N, C-alpha and C positions, 0 to 999 in steps of 0.2 A: 503494500499500499504505499509506503513511503517513496518507493521509486516512481510510481506512477504520480504521486504529488509533485515530485521534482521535474518530471517530463512536462506536465501541465504547466508548471510555472515557467519552464524553458520556452515551451511554445508561445505562451503569453508574452514573453519577454521578447521574443523574436518578432512576433506580430506587432507589438508596440513599436519597435525600432523601425520596421518597415512603413508602418502608418505615419510616423513622425517624419521620416526621411521623404516620404511622398507628399506630405503636406507643405514642406518647407519650398518656398519660392525661390528660384534661381535669382541671382544677382544679374541685372542687365547693365552693361556698360557700353555707352554710345559715345564715339568720338565725334565732336562736333566743331565745325569752324564756322560760326555764325556771327556776324558784324551787327552792330547796332547803327542803323542808317542815319538817325537823328544825330547820333554822337559824331559820326564821321564828318558830318557837314560842320560840327563845331571844333574840328581838328582834335577829337578825342578818340583814341583807338580802344574800343570796348568790345570784347569777344568773349562768347561762350565757347569753351575748350572741350569740356567733357561732361557728361551726365552719368550718373551711377544711381540705379533704381534697385533699392533693396528694402530694408525695414522703413526707410525714408527716402526722399530724392535728394541726392547731392549734386550740385553743380559748381564746376570750376570755371572761374572767369579770369580774365586778364584786362587790366585797366591801363591806358598809357596816355602820355601827353605827347600829341603829335606836333606841337608848336616847336619850331626850332629858332624862334626869334628871342630866346632868353626868358619868356613868360612862364611862369608856373601855373599849374591848374590844381585846384583843391577838389577832394572827392571825399564823399562819405556814404554810408548806407543807413538808411533809417531802420529802427530796430523793430523786431517782431511785434505784430499786435497794433501798428499805427496805420493810418490810412495811406501814408506815404511809403510804407514798406513794400519791397518786392513781393509778387505773387505769380503763380503760374496758372494759366487757363487751358484746359482740354479743349482744342478747337472743335471737336465733335459735340460734346455734351455741354460744353460752357461752364463745367464745374471748375470751381476755384480751389486751389491748394495754396496755403499760406506759408509764410516764411516762418521758420522756427529758430534758426540760429545763423550768426555772421561769424566767419573766422578770417583773420588775415588783414582787415581793414577796420578803421575806426568806426563806431557807431555814432550816429548824430546825437549831440551837437559836435562832437569832435570830428576833425577832418585830417586828411592826410594832404600834404604838398607833393605834387609831382613835378619835378623839373622838366626841362626840355628833353623829349626823346626818352624819358623815364617811365617805366611801367612797374606794375605790381600784380601779382596773383592773389586771388582771394577765393573764398568758398562760401556758398550759401546752402543751407539745409532747409528743405520744405518737407511738408507733409507727403506721404508716399502716394505716387501717382497710381491711377487704377492700371491693372494689367492690361486693360483693353484700350488704353490711351494710345493713339497712333501719331498724333500731331499735336503740339503745344505751342503756346506763346508765353514768353517770359516778360512780364511788365514790371517797371520800376516804380510801381505805387500808382494811387490815383491821382492824376494830375488837377491841380488847381486851375481855374479859368486862366486862359492865356498861357499856359505853361506846358512845355513838352517834357515828357518822361522817356527814359530809356526803354526800348521795346525790341524784343527779339522774336520775330513773327514767324510762324510755320516751321517749327523745328521737328523734322521727321525722327520718329522713334523706331522705325522699322528698319 
């Protein structure tokens, strides 16, 4: 009787491992080279470099000052939970995914000064995208009247 109890426990253990591993979603890594068109007009080099979708959505950016006349540019990211913070929109469903964390750049009201031709890499963490998301837009917050915000439109996830 003791042997059959051990066998049943062993079978249950193996079944649980198989079940847990089949439930775990694979990490999706997407290399992107998407520029912010509004930013280019202002001599700012702002690019999405990579997206990683796992338990959350992680996006790697590069921001740079394209001015070579000696002028500096200041840059900041608004903190999560504000109207001006970055968010992602699923282009098919319209669902919004909010910013959770900022790494590598100051959070407003602090700024970073970028000298001529200087750049900085940073990461933003968002709520996890739906596995069905095929195309997204990354928006630099809700604009105030007459204001432009950074936008990365039509990023393919397939």
